[in-house]
MARKOLVO-916977 format. One line per 8 residues: number of its first residue (from 1); for each residue x, y, z of C-alpha. Coordinates in Angstrom, 2 decimals. Example, Ala and Ser with C-alpha at 12.3 -4.5 7.8 and 13.67 -1.06 7.14 Angstrom:
BEGIN
1) 12.30,-4.50,7.80; 13.67,-1.06,7.14
% end
This chain:
BEGIN
1) -15.57,7.94,-5.50; -13.70,5.01,-7.01; -10.31,4.34,-5.47; -7.87,2.04,-7.17; -5.13,0.53,-4.91; -2.27,-1.45,-6.51; -0.47,-4.05,-4.43; 3.26,-4.18,-3.64
9) 5.15,-3.24,-6.84; 8.20,-5.52,-6.84; 11.29,-4.90,-8.89; 11.61,-3.94,-12.54; 8.95,-6.47,-13.63; 6.48,-4.77,-11.26; 7.43,-1.30,-12.31; 7.10,-2.14,-16.01
17) 3.68,-3.78,-15.47; 2.45,-0.87,-13.41; 3.58,1.92,-15.84; 2.09,-0.14,-18.75; -1.36,-0.78,-17.22; -2.06,1.91,-14.69; -3.53,4.52,-17.07; -5.65,1.86,-18.81
25) -6.90,0.47,-15.52; -7.77,4.01,-14.23; -9.89,4.60,-17.32; -11.41,1.13,-17.34; -12.56,1.25,-13.69; -13.27,4.98,-13.79; -10.91,5.49,-10.86; -11.00,8.94,-9.37
33) -8.02,8.31,-7.08; -5.04,5.89,-7.38; -2.74,4.61,-4.64; 0.17,2.19,-5.23; 2.48,0.52,-2.75; 6.06,1.08,-3.86; 8.26,-0.15,-1.04; 9.75,-2.98,-3.15
41) 10.13,-1.12,-6.39; 13.93,-0.78,-6.39; 16.25,-3.67,-7.14; 17.32,-4.05,-3.50; 13.93,-2.88,-2.20; 12.89,0.62,-1.33; 12.22,3.16,-4.10; 14.32,5.56,-6.21
49) 13.32,9.08,-7.08; 13.03,8.08,-10.74; 10.65,5.30,-9.82; 8.63,7.69,-7.72; 8.28,10.09,-10.63; 7.54,7.32,-13.10; 4.68,6.10,-10.94; 3.33,9.59,-10.58
57) 3.51,10.12,-14.33; 1.76,6.81,-14.86; -1.24,7.95,-12.80; -0.53,7.30,-9.13; -1.83,10.03,-6.80; -0.11,8.62,-3.76; 2.72,6.07,-3.19; 2.69,4.19,0.15
65) 5.68,2.39,1.65; 6.33,-0.21,4.43; 9.06,-2.06,6.24; 11.54,-1.43,3.35; 11.00,2.30,3.30; 14.64,3.11,4.00; 16.20,0.24,2.01; 17.31,2.59,-0.71
73) 19.10,5.64,0.68; 18.01,7.75,-2.26; 14.64,8.15,-0.61; 16.22,10.72,1.75; 16.69,13.04,-1.26; 12.97,13.51,-1.88; 10.74,12.11,0.89; 10.59,15.37,2.82
81) 9.60,17.51,-0.12; 7.16,15.16,-1.87; 3.76,15.00,-0.25; 2.66,12.14,-2.54; 4.90,9.54,-0.80; 3.81,8.22,2.65; 5.99,6.15,4.96; 4.56,4.29,8.04
89) 2.96,6.70,10.49; 4.17,4.74,13.52; 7.77,5.86,13.15; 8.86,8.26,15.91; 8.21,11.98,15.62; 10.99,13.67,13.66; 11.47,10.74,11.22; 11.98,11.89,7.66
97) 8.83,12.16,5.53; 5.23,11.84,6.60; 2.99,9.10,7.85; -0.10,10.34,6.08; -1.14,12.79,3.44; -4.35,14.64,2.52; -5.18,15.17,-1.10; -7.75,17.81,-2.03
105) -9.90,16.39,-4.83; -11.99,19.57,-5.12; -15.42,18.17,-3.97; -13.77,16.04,-1.23; -10.55,15.46,0.60; -8.86,12.09,0.68; -6.43,11.02,3.48; -3.99,8.14,2.91
113) -2.41,6.66,6.02; 0.46,4.07,6.02; 0.94,1.88,9.09; 3.32,-0.98,9.99; 2.02,-3.93,11.92; 3.93,-5.42,14.83; 3.62,-9.24,14.44; 6.78,-10.54,12.73
121) 7.35,-7.12,11.06; 8.33,-4.37,13.46; 8.80,-3.30,17.01; 7.38,0.19,16.32; 4.46,1.47,18.45; 1.32,-0.52,17.79; -0.99,0.81,15.05; -3.81,0.32,17.56
129) -2.36,2.86,19.90; -1.36,5.33,17.16; -4.54,5.67,15.10; -7.21,7.14,17.37; -5.59,10.62,17.79; -4.89,10.84,14.12; -8.47,9.95,13.16; -9.75,12.62,15.52
137) -7.44,15.16,13.91; -8.64,14.26,10.39; -12.24,14.34,11.51; -11.71,17.85,12.95; -10.37,18.93,9.54; -13.55,17.59,7.90; -11.80,14.68,6.03; -14.41,11.93,5.43
145) -12.63,9.56,3.01; -9.75,7.86,4.79; -7.70,5.01,3.34; -5.28,2.94,5.42; -2.47,0.79,3.94; -1.76,-1.60,6.74; 1.61,-3.17,5.93; 1.59,-6.25,8.17
153) 2.35,-9.98,8.19; -0.26,-11.58,10.37; -3.81,-11.78,9.05; -5.12,-11.79,12.58; -3.49,-8.39,13.27; -4.94,-6.98,10.10; -8.45,-8.23,10.70; -8.42,-7.10,14.32
161) -7.22,-3.62,13.33; -9.88,-3.30,10.62; -12.51,-4.27,13.13; -11.09,-1.72,15.59; -11.48,1.20,13.05; -14.62,-0.08,11.32; -16.88,2.85,10.59; -14.07,5.35,11.30
169) -12.23,4.90,7.98; -13.28,4.12,4.40; -10.89,1.21,3.86; -8.17,-0.86,5.49; -6.11,-2.55,2.70; -3.46,-5.10,3.68; -0.13,-5.21,2.03; 3.29,-6.96,2.62
177) 2.62,-10.67,2.10; 2.46,-10.43,-1.73; -0.36,-12.93,-2.07; -3.81,-11.60,-2.90; -6.39,-12.95,-0.46; -10.02,-13.73,-1.26; -11.61,-12.11,1.87; -12.55,-8.72,0.47
185) -15.60,-7.49,2.36; -17.49,-4.47,3.65; -17.41,-4.57,7.44; -20.64,-3.99,9.44; -20.04,-0.25,10.00; -18.95,0.59,6.47; -15.20,-0.01,6.16; -13.86,-1.92,3.10
193) -11.31,-4.57,3.99; -8.95,-7.15,2.41; -6.12,-8.95,4.17; -3.76,-8.48,1.31; -4.10,-6.70,-1.99; -1.36,-8.86,-3.51; 1.71,-8.23,-5.56; 2.58,-6.57,-8.89
201) 5.67,-8.41,-10.08; 7.15,-11.42,-11.89; 4.90,-14.45,-12.15; 7.80,-16.93,-12.22; 9.04,-16.06,-8.71; 8.57,-16.63,-4.98; 6.84,-13.42,-3.89; 8.77,-11.54,-6.57
209) 12.14,-13.00,-5.62; 14.12,-15.19,-8.07; 12.78,-18.70,-7.49; 16.20,-20.41,-7.27; 17.41,-18.00,-4.59; 14.35,-18.47,-2.38; 14.43,-22.26,-2.77; 18.20,-22.24,-2.03
217) 17.63,-20.52,1.31; 14.91,-22.97,2.31; 17.03,-25.99,1.33; 20.27,-24.85,2.90; 18.91,-22.79,5.76; 21.78,-20.34,5.05; 20.85,-16.72,4.33; 20.87,-15.73,0.62
225) 21.07,-12.28,-0.87; 17.73,-12.04,-2.68; 17.21,-10.48,-6.07; 13.94,-9.64,-7.80; 12.79,-11.95,-10.58; 12.36,-10.72,-14.15; 10.00,-11.70,-16.99; 6.24,-11.78,-17.44
233) 4.42,-10.03,-14.64; 1.00,-9.76,-13.08; -0.73,-6.87,-11.42; -2.88,-7.25,-8.26; -5.17,-4.49,-7.12; -8.50,-3.66,-5.59; -11.16,-1.11,-6.51; -12.98,0.45,-3.57
241) -16.09,2.59,-4.17; -16.79,5.09,-1.40; -19.82,7.31,-0.78; -18.45,10.91,-0.94; -20.97,12.21,1.63; -20.50,9.61,4.32; -16.98,8.24,3.67; -18.43,4.76,3.96
249) -17.42,2.03,1.48; -20.07,0.81,-0.95; -18.13,-1.99,-2.56; -14.66,-3.60,-2.94; -13.54,-5.61,-5.90; -10.35,-7.62,-6.44; -8.50,-7.06,-9.72; -5.92,-9.30,-11.43
257) -4.31,-8.14,-14.70
% end
C-alpha cells in the first residue's frame, strides 16, 4: 500500500496548493491512501468545515490536527460527526472528536493516530504513556497498518518515540515545525520515520507567517498577531510504502512540489 502524507497545510496559500495538486500527486505516486495535516488551514489557525470538505473532495482520506485543533471554534460543529478528522489522542476522555480513526480499505484496515508531544508544545499526558494500550486494542481488532502523526517540537522526542514504537506501527511522521527534514528512514524493526514532513504554504514567509510580522516580533520582542502569508506556495509530503500483510514499511520518500 502506498500512503501519501501531506505536511502542515498553512493558510489560503496552503489550501490552494493542496486542492490544486493532491489529485495529481495521488495519481502520480499511485497512492492508495492520503492523509493531510490541516491544523493551520484557517486564517487564524484551526480548520473550518468548508476547508475540511474541500480537502476531502480533493482526495484526502483523513485530516489530522495538532496543537491548534481548537483555534477555530467552527470545528465543534462537525468534529464529532466526521470520522475523517482526527485530533490528538492524548486529550482527556470526553474531549470532542476522536484521537484515531480506522478506515476500511477492503483488503486491509488503516488506522491513523494523532498525538501531541510534550516538549515546548503541550502539558497533555505523554504520548509514550498513551500509546501502548491503544496499539494493543488495534492489534486485537486485526489492524496491521498504523500511521502516527506525531505533532511535536523537539526532534529528540520524535526520534525517541519512533524508536519506542518501532515494529509496532507502520510509520511515525513528524509534523508541527513546518521545515521538511532530511532524515527519512526505515527503522530496524520496520517503522518508517521522518522528523518533520514539512509545510504546505507560502514560500515567501516564515513558516507560513507573513515575513514582516515574524521579523517584527523577533526585533521588538513584543508579541505580534500573526497572519498567514499569501502568494506562491510549495507542498511538502512523504510517500510511505507498506507491506499489506505485515504492516511493515518498505520505503519512505520525501516529496516537494
